[in-house]
KEZA-258092 format. One record per residue (C-alpha): residue number from 1; residue in three letters; x, y, z. Coordinates in nm, 3 decimals, decimal comma, padded with zeros to 5 digits. Each point is the difference from the previous one (the first is absolute). Layout:
<rs>
[r NUM ALA [X Y Z]] ...
</rs>
This chain:
<rs>
[r 1 MET [00,000 00,000 00,000]] [r 2 PHE [00,143 00,338 -00,103]] [r 3 VAL [-00,094 00,363 00,063]] [r 4 ASP [00,183 00,264 -00,208]] [r 5 ASP [00,246 -00,269 -00,107]] [r 6 GLU [00,094 -00,059 00,363]] [r 7 PRO [-00,064 -00,346 00,142]] [r 8 VAL [-00,245 -00,013 00,289]] [r 9 VAL [00,079 -00,256 00,265]] [r 10 ALA [-00,312 -00,192 00,097]] [r 11 ARG [-00,054 -00,005 00,375]] [r 12 SER [-00,025 -00,335 00,171]] [r 13 LEU [-00,319 -00,133 00,154]] [r 14 ALA [00,160 00,029 00,342]] [r 15 VAL [00,021 00,376 -00,055]] [r 16 LEU [-00,342 00,039 -00,160]] [r 17 GLU [-00,203 -00,200 00,254]] [r 18 PRO [00,051 00,237 00,297]] [r 19 GLU [-00,061 00,300 -00,227]] [r 20 ILE [-00,325 -00,151 -00,126]] [r 21 ALA [-00,103 -00,082 00,358]] [r 22 GLY [00,059 00,363 00,097]] [r 23 LEU [-00,202 00,127 -00,294]] [r 24 CYS [-00,287 -00,239 00,082]] [r 25 GLY [00,003 00,118 00,360]] [r 26 THR [-00,008 00,362 -00,112]] [r 27 ILE [-00,295 -00,068 -00,233]] [r 28 ASN [-00,188 -00,173 00,283]] [r 29 VAL [00,061 00,285 00,245]] [r 30 ALA [-00,109 00,259 -00,256]] [r 31 THR [-00,314 -00,196 -00,092]] [r 32 ALA [-00,095 -00,036 00,367]] [r 33 ALA [00,049 00,375 00,046]] [r 34 LEU [-00,225 00,060 -00,302]] [r 35 ALA [-00,271 -00,221 00,153]] [r 36 ASP [00,029 00,195 00,327]] [r 37 ALA [-00,038 00,328 -00,189]] [r 38 ILE [-00,307 -00,130 -00,182]] [r 39 ALA [-00,146 -00,104 00,337]] [r 40 GLU [00,037 00,362 00,117]] [r 41 VAL [-00,175 00,120 -00,316]] [r 42 ILE [-00,287 -00,243 00,067]] [r 43 THR [-00,030 00,119 00,360]] [r 44 ALA [-00,001 00,367 -00,101]] [r 45 GLY [-00,258 -00,066 -00,272]] [r 46 GLU [00,118 00,298 -00,204]] [r 47 TRP [00,046 -00,206 -00,317]] [r 48 ALA [-00,376 -00,007 -00,065]] [r 49 GLY [-00,140 00,221 -00,274]] [r 50 GLY [00,174 00,142 -00,301]] [r 51 GLY [-00,110 -00,281 -00,227]] [r 52 TYR [00,160 -00,284 00,198]] [r 53 ARG [-00,229 -00,301 00,019]] [r 54 SER [00,182 -00,159 00,296]] [r 55 ILE [00,319 00,012 00,202]] [r 56 GLU [00,133 -00,268 -00,236]] [r 57 HIS [-00,057 00,236 -00,293]] [r 58 TRP [00,173 00,283 00,188]] [r 59 ALA [00,302 -00,219 00,081]] [r 60 ALA [00,024 -00,127 -00,357]] [r 61 VAL [00,024 00,357 -00,133]] [r 62 HIS [00,231 00,149 00,262]] [r 63 CYS [00,229 -00,303 00,037]] [r 64 GLY [00,005 -00,118 -00,360]] [r 65 LEU [-00,136 -00,344 00,092]] [r 66 SER [-00,204 -00,256 -00,189]] [r 67 PRO [-00,358 -00,043 00,128]] [r 68 THR [00,090 -00,341 00,145]] [r 69 ARG [00,305 00,118 00,191]] [r 70 SER [-00,176 00,313 00,117]] [r 71 GLY [-00,280 -00,217 00,138]] [r 72 ASP [00,250 -00,223 00,181]] [r 73 LEU [00,178 00,293 00,167]] [r 74 CYS [-00,330 00,161 00,104]] [r 75 ALA [-00,118 -00,331 00,145]] [r 76 LEU [00,322 -00,018 00,202]] [r 77 ALA [-00,046 00,358 00,115]] [r 78 ARG [-00,354 -00,078 00,122]] [r 79 ARG [00,119 -00,302 00,202]] [r 80 ALA [00,314 00,163 00,138]] [r 81 ASP [-00,132 00,002 00,358]] [r 82 GLU [-00,097 -00,368 -00,023]] [r 83 LEU [00,337 -00,122 -00,128]] [r 84 PRO [00,267 00,140 00,235]] [r 85 GLU [00,247 -00,290 -00,035]] [r 86 THR [-00,028 -00,004 -00,377]] [r 87 LEU [00,051 00,375 -00,026]] [r 88 THR [00,296 -00,009 00,241]] [r 89 ARG [00,180 -00,251 -00,220]] [r 90 PHE [-00,104 00,184 -00,316]] [r 91 ARG [00,129 00,334 00,130]] [r 92 ALA [00,329 -00,164 00,093]] [r 93 GLY [00,033 -00,135 -00,354]] [r 94 ARG [-00,020 -00,365 00,108]] [r 95 LEU [-00,322 -00,069 -00,193]] [r 96 SER [-00,071 00,084 -00,363]] [r 97 GLU [-00,323 00,141 -00,137]] [r 98 ASP [-00,083 -00,336 -00,159]] [r 99 GLN [00,044 -00,174 00,336]] [r 100 VAL [-00,222 00,252 00,178]] [r 101 ARG [-00,280 -00,004 -00,258]] [r 102 PRO [-00,149 -00,345 00,082]] [r 103 ILE [00,006 00,082 00,371]] [r 104 VAL [-00,202 00,314 -00,064]] [r 105 ARG [-00,247 -00,183 -00,222]] [r 106 HIS [-00,063 -00,314 00,205]] [r 107 VAL [00,139 -00,015 00,354]] [r 108 PRO [-00,216 00,104 00,300]] [r 109 ALA [00,164 00,229 00,253]] [r 110 ARG [00,020 -00,270 00,269]] [r 111 TYR [00,227 -00,217 -00,218]] [r 112 GLU [00,201 00,286 -00,147]] [r 113 ALA [00,304 -00,028 00,228]] [r 114 SER [00,059 -00,368 -00,077]] [r 115 VAL [-00,050 00,043 -00,374]] [r 116 ALA [00,230 00,303 -00,011]] [r 117 GLU [00,273 -00,196 00,173]] [r 118 LEU [-00,039 -00,286 -00,248]] [r 119 ALA [-00,010 00,239 -00,296]] [r 120 GLU [00,349 00,124 00,076]] [r 121 HIS [00,138 -00,347 -00,084]] [r 122 THR [-00,226 -00,098 -00,291]] [r 123 THR [-00,048 00,110 -00,358]] [r 124 PRO [-00,306 00,203 -00,107]] [r 125 SER [-00,152 -00,311 -00,163]] [r 126 GLN [00,041 -00,203 00,318]] [r 127 ILE [-00,144 00,261 00,233]] [r 128 THR [-00,288 00,050 -00,243]] [r 129 ARG [-00,091 -00,370 00,025]] [r 130 VAL [00,011 00,023 00,379]] [r 131 ALA [-00,198 00,325 00,017]] [r 132 ARG [-00,277 -00,128 -00,225]] [r 133 SER [-00,083 -00,268 00,256]] [r 134 TYR [-00,126 00,278 00,230]] [r 135 ARG [-00,315 00,199 -00,032]] [r 136 LEU [-00,046 00,362 00,103]] [r 137 ASP [-00,277 00,061 00,248]] [r 138 PRO [-00,302 00,170 -00,158]] [r 139 PRO [-00,051 00,360 00,112]] [r 140 THR [-00,233 00,039 00,296]] [r 141 ASN [-00,275 00,255 00,034]] [r 142 LYS [-00,034 00,168 00,338]] [r 143 ASP [-00,378 -00,010 -00,031]] [r 144 ASP [00,001 -00,377 -00,047]] [r 145 ASP [-00,013 -00,254 00,279]] [r 146 ASP [00,328 -00,189 -00,008]] [r 147 ASP [-00,170 -00,305 00,152]] [r 148 ASP [-00,259 -00,017 -00,274]] [r 149 ALA [00,111 -00,259 -00,252]] [r 150 GLY [-00,249 00,129 -00,256]] [r 151 ASP [00,148 00,348 00,009]] [r 152 ALA [00,351 -00,141 -00,034]] [r 153 GLU [-00,104 -00,194 -00,308]] [r 154 GLU [-00,162 00,311 -00,147]] [r 155 ASN [00,322 00,195 00,057]] [r 156 GLU [00,193 -00,271 -00,178]] [r 157 ASP [-00,239 00,015 -00,297]] [r 158 ARG [00,047 00,377 -00,022]] [r 159 GLU [00,376 -00,047 00,008]] [r 160 ARG [-00,020 -00,249 -00,287]] [r 161 GLN [-00,218 00,230 -00,205]] [r 162 ALA [00,244 00,286 00,059]] [r 163 LYS [00,278 -00,212 -00,150]] [r 164 ARG [-00,211 -00,094 -00,303]] [r 165 SER [00,199 00,124 -00,296]] [r 166 LEU [00,130 -00,068 -00,350]] [r 167 THR [00,300 00,168 -00,157]] [r 168 PHE [00,164 -00,039 -00,338]] [r 169 GLY [00,228 00,187 -00,237]] [r 170 TRP [00,269 -00,031 -00,265]] [r 171 ASP [00,348 -00,103 00,112]] [r 172 ASP [00,334 00,101 -00,151]] [r 173 ASP [-00,014 -00,291 -00,245]] [r 174 GLY [-00,340 00,099 -00,135]] [r 175 ASN [-00,188 -00,277 00,180]] [r 176 LEU [-00,318 00,059 00,194]] [r 177 ARG [00,053 -00,092 00,365]] [r 178 GLY [-00,237 00,020 00,290]] [r 179 GLY [-00,134 -00,149 00,317]] [r 180 PHE [-00,319 -00,009 00,199]] [r 181 CYS [-00,121 -00,054 00,353]] [r 182 LEU [-00,353 -00,128 00,060]] [r 183 PRO [-00,187 -00,122 00,308]] [r 184 PRO [-00,076 -00,374 00,009]] [r 185 ASP [-00,351 00,020 -00,148]] [r 186 ASP [00,101 00,217 -00,296]] [r 187 GLY [00,325 -00,191 -00,039]] [r 188 ALA [-00,188 -00,327 -00,029]] [r 189 ILE [-00,209 00,139 -00,287]] [r 190 VAL [00,306 00,120 -00,193]] [r 191 LYS [00,184 -00,325 00,064]] [r 192 GLN [-00,295 -00,205 -00,120]] [r 193 ALA [-00,035 00,214 -00,314]] [r 194 LEU [00,369 -00,039 -00,083]] [r 195 GLU [-00,014 -00,375 00,058]] [r 196 ALA [-00,306 -00,035 -00,224]] [r 197 SER [00,160 00,212 -00,273]] [r 198 ARG [00,320 -00,205 00,018]] [r 199 ASP [-00,191 -00,329 -00,019]] [r 200 ILE [-00,191 00,119 -00,309]] [r 201 LEU [00,323 00,102 -00,173]] [r 202 PHE [00,158 -00,334 00,087]] [r 203 ASN [-00,294 -00,191 -00,147]] [r 204 GLU [00,010 00,215 -00,313]] [r 205 HIS [00,363 -00,100 -00,058]] [r 206 THR [-00,051 -00,374 00,041]] [r 207 PRO [00,076 -00,250 -00,144]] [r 208 LYS [00,335 00,168 -00,063]] [r 209 PRO [00,300 -00,151 00,179]] [r 210 PRO [00,032 00,129 00,358]] [r 211 ASP [00,329 00,174 -00,073]] [r 212 GLU [-00,170 00,206 -00,272]] [r 213 ALA [-00,295 00,098 00,219]] [r 214 GLN [00,171 00,206 00,268]] [r 215 ILE [-00,297 00,201 00,123]] [r 216 THR [00,101 00,256 00,263]] [r 217 TRP [-00,192 00,215 00,241]] [r 218 ALA [00,096 00,296 -00,218]] [r 219 ASP [-00,186 -00,164 -00,290]] [r 220 ALA [-00,304 -00,042 00,223]] [r 221 LEU [00,009 00,368 00,099]] [r 222 VAL [00,031 00,116 -00,362]] [r 223 ARG [-00,298 -00,217 -00,094]] [r 224 LEU [-00,210 00,164 00,274]] [r 225 ALA [00,103 00,341 -00,132]] [r 226 ASP [-00,105 -00,100 -00,353]] [r 227 ILE [-00,340 -00,104 00,132]] [r 228 ALA [-00,041 00,329 00,188]] [r 229 LEU [00,086 00,203 -00,311]] [r 230 GLY [-00,277 -00,178 -00,185]] [r 231 THR [-00,271 00,127 00,233]] [r 232 ASP [-00,206 00,315 -00,038]] [r 233 ALA [00,137 00,146 00,325]] [r 234 THR [00,330 00,091 -00,156]] [r 235 ASP [-00,166 00,184 -00,287]] [r 236 ARG [-00,068 00,293 00,235]] [r 237 PRO [00,304 00,212 00,091]] [r 238 THR [00,019 00,146 00,349]] [r 239 ARG [-00,101 00,344 -00,120]] [r 240 ASP [-00,326 -00,144 -00,143]] [r 241 ARG [-00,123 -00,112 00,340]] [r 242 TYR [-00,102 00,356 00,081]] [r 243 GLN [-00,204 00,117 -00,297]] [r 244 ALA [-00,162 00,277 00,201]] [r 245 LEU [-00,240 00,247 -00,156]] [r 246 ILE [00,120 00,340 00,123]] [r 247 HIS [-00,169 00,339 -00,039]] [r 248 LEU [00,247 00,288 -00,039]] [r 249 ARG [-00,096 00,365 -00,011]] [r 250 THR [00,132 00,230 -00,272]] [r 251 GLU [00,002 00,323 00,202]] [r 252 ASP [00,321 00,146 00,133]] [r 253 LEU [00,109 -00,258 00,251]] [r 254 ASN [00,153 00,265 00,223]] [r 255 ASP [-00,347 00,154 00,055]] [r 256 LEU [-00,158 -00,324 00,118]] [r 257 PRO [00,009 -00,146 00,350]] [r 258 ALA [00,196 -00,323 00,020]] [r 259 THR [-00,318 -00,200 00,061]] [r 260 GLU [-00,160 00,129 -00,322]] [r 261 LEU [00,279 -00,079 -00,242]] [r 262 ALA [-00,127 -00,343 -00,099]] [r 263 TYR [-00,230 -00,277 00,113]] [r 264 LEU [-00,061 -00,361 -00,083]] [r 265 HIS [-00,300 -00,094 -00,210]] [r 266 LEU [-00,291 -00,049 00,240]] [r 267 GLY [00,251 00,037 00,279]] [r 268 PRO [00,171 00,248 00,228]] [r 269 ALA [00,223 00,295 -00,079]] [r 270 ILE [00,371 -00,068 -00,011]] [r 271 THR [00,292 00,230 00,071]] [r 272 PRO [00,243 00,121 -00,266]] [r 273 ARG [00,264 -00,242 00,124]] [r 274 VAL [-00,235 -00,298 -00,021]] [r 275 ALA [-00,115 00,105 -00,347]] [r 276 LYS [00,358 00,028 -00,122]] [r 277 TYR [00,087 -00,334 00,161]] [r 278 MET [-00,291 -00,183 -00,164]] [r 279 THR [00,058 00,151 -00,344]] [r 280 CYS [00,381 -00,015 -00,006]] [r 281 ASP [00,038 -00,340 -00,165]] [r 282 ALA [-00,340 -00,151 -00,058]] [r 283 THR [-00,276 -00,073 -00,246]] [r 284 VAL [-00,244 00,288 00,054]] [r 285 ARG [-00,311 00,157 -00,144]] [r 286 VAL [-00,027 00,367 00,093]] [r 287 ILE [-00,321 00,205 -00,001]] [r 288 LEU [00,076 00,372 -00,030]] [r 289 GLU [-00,241 00,237 00,171]] [r 290 LYS [-00,052 00,374 00,000]] [r 291 ALA [-00,221 00,184 00,245]] [r 292 GLY [-00,116 -00,336 00,131]] [r 293 ALA [-00,125 -00,124 -00,340]] [r 294 PRO [00,175 -00,273 -00,202]] [r 295 ILE [00,133 00,128 -00,332]] [r 296 ASN [00,193 -00,300 -00,128]] [r 297 GLU [00,046 -00,366 00,079]] [r 298 GLY [00,336 -00,112 -00,124]] [r 299 HIS [00,076 -00,341 -00,141]] [r 300 LYS [00,174 -00,255 00,214]] [r 301 TYR [00,374 00,036 -00,043]] [r 302 ARG [00,325 -00,080 00,170]] [r 303 THR [00,195 00,288 00,146]] [r 304 VAL [00,324 -00,177 -00,098]] [r 305 PRO [-00,028 -00,198 -00,328]] [r 306 ASP [00,125 -00,358 00,006]] [r 307 LYS [00,281 00,068 -00,248]] [r 308 LEU [00,136 00,289 00,206]] [r 309 ARG [-00,047 -00,193 00,323]] [r 310 ARG [00,222 -00,282 -00,125]] [r 311 ILE [00,270 00,254 -00,087]] [r 312 ILE [-00,009 00,145 00,353]] [r 313 GLU [00,002 -00,344 00,163]] [r 314 ASP [00,301 -00,105 -00,206]] [r 315 ARG [00,183 00,325 00,070]] [r 316 ASP [-00,052 00,008 00,378]] [r 317 ARG [-00,009 -00,375 00,076]] [r 318 GLY [-00,193 00,065 00,320]] [r 319 CYS [-00,071 00,279 00,245]] [r 320 ARG [00,231 00,299 -00,053]] [r 321 ILE [00,003 00,109 00,367]] [r 322 PRO [00,358 -00,044 00,131]] [r 323 GLY [00,046 -00,328 00,184]] [r 324 CYS [-00,342 -00,141 -00,090]] [r 325 ASN [00,015 -00,343 -00,161]] [r 326 GLY [-00,368 -00,019 -00,096]] [r 327 CYS [-00,033 -00,137 -00,352]] [r 328 ARG [-00,353 -00,144 00,000]] [r 329 TRP [-00,340 00,176 -00,002]] [r 330 ILE [00,173 00,304 -00,145]] [r 331 VAL [-00,192 00,323 -00,067]] [r 332 VAL [00,112 00,248 -00,267]] [r 333 HIS [-00,029 00,342 00,159]] [r 334 HIS [-00,026 00,341 -00,168]] [r 335 ILE [00,259 00,226 00,163]] [r 336 THR [-00,219 00,293 -00,104]] [r 337 HIS [-00,357 -00,130 -00,001]] [r 338 TRP [-00,180 -00,009 -00,331]] [r 339 ARG [-00,280 00,211 00,148]] [r 340 HIS [00,262 00,273 00,043]] [r 341 LYS [00,101 -00,032 -00,365]] [r 342 GLY [00,282 -00,236 00,077]] [r 343 PRO [00,088 -00,184 -00,324]] [r 344 THR [-00,023 -00,377 -00,021]] [r 345 GLU [00,357 -00,031 -00,118]] [r 346 THR [00,288 -00,208 00,128]] [r 347 TRP [00,180 00,288 00,174]] [r 348 ASN [-00,316 00,076 00,203]] [r 349 LEU [-00,074 -00,364 00,093]] [r 350 VAL [00,165 -00,203 00,273]] [r 351 ALA [-00,058 -00,351 00,134]] [r 352 LEU [-00,095 -00,026 00,367]] [r 353 CYS [-00,108 -00,279 00,229]] [r 354 LYS [-00,348 00,031 00,149]] [r 355 ALA [00,127 00,100 00,343]] [r 356 HIS [00,210 00,290 -00,128]] [r 357 HIS [-00,276 00,101 -00,240]] [r 358 ARG [-00,236 00,040 00,295]] [r 359 MET [00,265 00,190 00,197]] [r 360 LEU [00,047 00,240 -00,288]] [r 361 HIS [-00,369 00,078 -00,041]] [r 362 LYS [-00,039 00,043 00,377]] [r 363 GLY [00,265 00,270 -00,009]] [r 364 HIS [00,267 -00,195 00,191]] [r 365 LEU [00,227 -00,007 -00,305]] [r 366 THR [00,072 00,222 -00,301]] [r 367 ILE [00,169 -00,084 -00,330]] [r 368 THR [00,133 00,256 -00,246]] [r 369 GLY [00,227 -00,009 -00,302]] [r 370 ASN [00,047 -00,192 -00,322]] [r 371 ALA [-00,061 -00,375 00,029]] [r 372 ASP [00,188 -00,074 -00,324]] [r 373 LYS [00,333 00,097 00,161]] [r 374 PRO [00,166 -00,259 00,227]] [r 375 ASN [00,047 00,258 00,276]] [r 376 GLY [-00,263 00,242 -00,119]] [r 377 LEU [-00,249 -00,038 00,286]] [r 378 THR [00,001 00,169 00,339]] [r 379 TYR [-00,189 -00,151 00,291]] [r 380 THR [-00,103 00,208 00,303]] [r 381 ASP [-00,208 -00,075 00,308]] [r 382 LYS [-00,290 00,207 00,132]] [r 383 HIS [00,245 00,225 00,188]] [r 384 GLY [00,194 00,081 -00,315]] [r 385 LYS [00,298 -00,215 00,093]] [r 386 GLN [00,161 -00,171 -00,297]] [r 387 LEU [00,024 -00,377 00,014]] [r 388 PRO [00,348 -00,146 -00,055]] [r 389 THR [00,034 -00,199 -00,318]] [r 390 GLY [00,262 -00,230 00,149]] [r 391 PRO [00,250 -00,050 00,281]] [r 392 LYS [00,291 00,236 00,057]] [r 393 PRO [00,255 -00,205 00,193]] [r 394 LYS [00,288 00,180 00,165]] [r 395 PRO [00,337 -00,152 00,091]] [r 396 PRO [00,058 -00,021 00,376]] [r 397 PRO [00,211 00,286 00,142]] [r 398 HIS [00,209 -00,252 00,193]] [r 399 PRO [00,093 -00,368 -00,043]] [r 400 PRO [-00,305 -00,220 00,062]] [r 401 PRO [00,000 -00,214 00,316]] [r 402 GLN [00,151 -00,344 -00,044]] [r 403 GLY [-00,209 -00,303 00,081]] [r 404 ASN [00,103 -00,332 00,145]] [r 405 TRP [-00,093 -00,245 -00,275]] [r 406 GLN [00,077 -00,371 00,000]] [r 407 HIS [-00,145 -00,194 -00,289]] [r 408 PRO [-00,214 -00,307 00,083]] [r 409 THR [00,160 -00,343 -00,030]] [r 410 GLY [-00,267 -00,123 -00,241]] [r 411 GLU [-00,001 -00,343 00,160]] [r 412 HIS [-00,305 -00,221 -00,021]] [r 413 LEU [-00,274 00,100 00,244]] [r 414 ASP [-00,205 -00,290 00,140]] [r 415 HIS [-00,336 00,142 00,105]] [r 416 GLN [-00,073 -00,308 00,209]] [r 417 TRP [00,270 00,101 00,248]] [r 418 THR [-00,062 00,376 -00,012]] [r 419 THR [-00,163 00,113 00,323]] [r 420 LEU [-00,097 00,363 00,050]] [r 421 ASN [-00,128 00,115 00,334]] [r 422 PRO [-00,239 00,290 00,061]] [r 423 THR [00,118 00,297 00,201]] [r 424 PRO [-00,107 -00,045 00,363]] 
</rs>
């Protein structure tokens, strides 16, 4: 190996190992300090507002983290008081973030000390297998009777429903990856559907030789998707679910009270913000009125044509709010509303998730600028404070603290002989 025609002497493993151990310890100490800082932000509660959907969203923007890692650090910050032994070892650099993560996700506080001690001598994969054998206690409600088994079961059901989720997205190789979490009753339905779909595919491929009929669960899932796309339900885009008939007045809007701007057909009056929200990206039919009398009933039309909508979706690839990873149920928003003569052109259209679209029309968020430019949009909260578009890390003014890191042995872990005692 040469640099500027000068040979570079490769350092031996004996020299590199202690250096790597020091770097790992430093990373662990810094990550623990970051989790402690996030815990302070959660306690203060000042992150809320300004377009942030959650503390995880705030941390992702300000720390430059992926949604998954941001969620892990915020979960650790929330359980900091419950995991003193784990945090002590983490702050000293003796545990890595990957070793701490399964403890945060699975281990109850009463077993935390034993698991933290074991984690210091095991790999992340090993401690994950141990931690998964535990089950976090469901949250208790102060109004519930702890001795009532029925209430405890109801709390557990609520906890399961809260974890009910499905996530998916494109990975770096262009493959669609995802995962889901369902309570037992819903999970049984999905499992049965996948098994039935797989059996049908297997029967369709017989009597081919077994080695040529490798039917996978992925094949079963794709078949279910094909069936779903053949139904009438998918013929209606999200925006078509709200084909509201709205009456708008043609007088000077500044001379009308907010409650008289518009109203639903055979329904109540709606505020300007609600009217703008409902007509931003939807299929609408507008009845124009003057002096209380209808003068024109417009044809049903889409505020953002399908061709233009596809251009915006391809350009933005999801919600444009910094740090938001929403890429489904996207709404195409007029930066300047079409009722205010805002053109339906690409520079005036931006993709938003439903949550941020609601925030914007409630006045908690403002967007200005040219959406066609990569950095052409400015985002401000209701106080006029500009949202950061990304992290701005600063180098430490002094050498970072060194951690005491000793890599795990990686030896085989026999769960049969692993005994962990609860804290007395």
